[in-house]
C-alpha positions in Angstrom: 18.8 8.8 -15.3 18.5 8.5 -11.6 20.5 5.6 -10.0 18.5 5.6 -6.7 14.8 6.5 -7.3 13.8 5.9 -3.6 16.4 8.4 -2.4 15.1 10.8 -5.0 11.6 10.3 -3.8 12.6 10.9 -0.2 14.6 14.0 -1.2 11.7 15.5 -3.0 9.4 15.0 0.0 12.1 16.4 2.3 12.6 19.5 0.1 8.9 20.1 -0.3 8.4 20.0 3.5 11.3 22.4 4.1 9.9 24.8 1.5 6.4 24.4 3.1 4.7 23.3 -0.1 1.2 21.8 0.1 1.6 19.4 -2.9 4.6 17.6 -4.3 4.7 15.6 -7.6 7.1 12.6 -8.0 7.5 10.2 -10.8 5.6 7.0 -10.1 6.9 3.4 -9.7 5.4 0.4 -7.8 7.9 0.8 -4.9 7.1 4.6 -4.5 3.4 3.8 -4.7 3.7 1.3 -1.8 5.8 3.7 0.3 3.2 6.5 -0.4 0.4 4.1 0.8 2.3 3.4 4.0 2.9 7.1 4.6 -0.8 7.8 4.2 -1.9 4.9 6.4 0.4 6.0 9.2 -0.8 9.6 9.0 2.4 11.3 7.7 0.7 12.7 4.5 -2.8 14.2 4.0 -3.7 12.5 0.8 -2.2 11.1 -2.5 -3.3 10.5 -6.0 -1.8 8.3 -8.7 -2.0 9.7 -12.2 -1.1 7.6 -15.2 -1.0 10.3 -17.9 2.2 9.4 -19.6 4.4 6.3 -19.8 5.6 6.4 -16.2 2.9 8.3 -14.4 3.0 10.7 -11.5 2.2 10.6 -7.8 0.7 13.8 -6.4 1.2 13.9 -2.6 -0.6 16.4 -0.3 1.7 17.1 2.6 0.3 17.3 6.2 0.9 20.2 8.5 -0.4 21.0 12.0 -3.3 23.5 11.7 -2.1 25.9 14.4 1.7 25.6 14.6 2.2 24.8 10.9 4.7 22.1 11.9 5.0 19.3 9.3 4.0 15.7 10.1 7.2 14.5 8.3 10.1 15.7 10.4 12.8 13.2 9.3 13.2 11.0 6.2 16.4 8.9 6.2 17.4 6.4 3.5 19.0 3.3 5.0 19.5 0.7 2.3 21.0 2.1 -0.9 22.3 0.6 -4.1 25.9 0.6 -2.9 25.2 -0.9 0.5 22.1 -2.9 1.0 20.8 -3.4 4.6 19.0 -6.7 5.3 17.6 -7.4 8.7 16.2 -10.5 10.6 13.1 -10.4 12.7 15.1 -10.6 15.9 17.1 -7.4 15.1 14.3 -5.4 13.6 15.0 -1.6 14.1 12.8 0.7 16.3 12.7 4.3 15.0 12.4 6.8 17.9 11.6 3.9 20.3 8.5 2.9 18.3 7.2 6.4 17.6 8.7 6.4 14.0 8.3 4.0 11.2 10.9 1.9 9.3 9.7 0.7 5.9 10.8 -2.8 5.1 10.7 -4.5 1.7 9.9 -8.2 2.4 8.9 -11.2 0.3 5.3 -10.4 1.2 5.5 -6.8 0.0 6.3 -3.4 1.6 5.4 -3.1 5.2 6.3 -1.2 8.4 8.7 -2.6 11.0 5.8 -3.3 13.3 3.9 -5.4 10.7 7.1 -7.3 9.8 7.9 -8.0 13.5 4.3 -9.3 14.0 4.5 -11.6 11.0 8.1 -12.7 11.8 9.5 -11.6 8.4 12.8 -10.0 7.7 13.8 -8.0 4.7 15.5 -5.0 3.3 15.3 -1.8 5.4 14.5 1.0 2.9 14.1 4.0 5.1 13.3 5.5 8.5 10.5 8.0 8.8 9.5 10.1 11.8 
């Protein structure tokens, strides 16, 4: 049993990128599906597919690399809030990742969103991770 499934998700992505894999499979959950959709919308992954073949299901993620230099689109994945130490943030002190070039994923009362969307809607929440 895994005590921090979001950290496991980010670690699987980080390991797949460092091993230069094209596709990575992770166990599915609603939180992981929402994070995957945000990663796709922001251009960090090439594509994704949700498969509900067993009880839990699987998310297949196609990782994105630069065609010439083979550099990955995902360079940094950092877990911020964790089960032992939750990090909640107000709209006024919303974090900026790489001065706005990266993305912070925030879990709000209106669902998962990026830091820019939360700042625009004036909503605070739990900072799950930083992605750049």
